[in-house]
N, C-alpha and C positions, 0 to 999 in steps of 0.2 A: 569496533567494523565501522566504516563506513561504509556506501554508497552514495558516490559522488557524479553528477550525471552519467544514473544510469539508468539503460529502460528495458521493461520486463516485458519484454512486446511477444506476443504469441504464447505465454511464460504458466502453467497450470499452475494456480496459487492455491490451490485447495488444503487448509489446514496446515502452511505455513507457516514460521513464524520467523519475527524478526526484531525479538526479545534482544535490547538494548545497545538494537543500532540506530545509526544515526545517520539518516536519508537529508542529500541535500541537491535537489534538482531529480526528481528521479520522476519517471510517470510509469504508469500500468496502464496497460493496453491489451486487452484480451484476445484471443485464440479465437474467438469467434463472434460472433455479432452482440451490442450489449442486448441483452435475454432476462429474466430470470432469473436464472443458471449461470448467469456473470456474475449478480448480485448477491447470492445465494453462496457462490463459491468465495468471495472479498469475505464477506463476514466471518467466516473461519477462519481466516489469517489472523495472528496473532500481534501486535504493535505493543505488550508489553513494553514499557519502560524505556521503549525508540521515544527518537528524537527527529525532527523535523522543520526545515523551515516552511514558509508559509506556502509555497508554490507547490510543495509536495503533498502539505495536508489539505488546501486546496480541493487537489486534482484524486483524491481519494474519500475524502470527505462526497465528491459529487459522484463520486461512483458505488456510494454505501460501506466507504468502509468502516471498520468501527476506529474510534482513534482515542477511546474514552483513557487509555493508561499512557500515551503517549503526551510529548509535550513540542510546546515550540520553542526552535532558537531564535 
């Protein structure tokens, strides 16, 4: 599955999985202000085997996403 030019605005992402998904120009914006609650929710998102461009990767790393098992394309 590919997500291209997708904006996850106001999405509840706690415990979501993006395993094996390709992300290109994807943004994640919180449903609430940038708080510890949002950062904790992003840490529960799984990106195992996901592929993403540099822009999407940088955006996720900037808000604390765990991208250890993802790869850059």
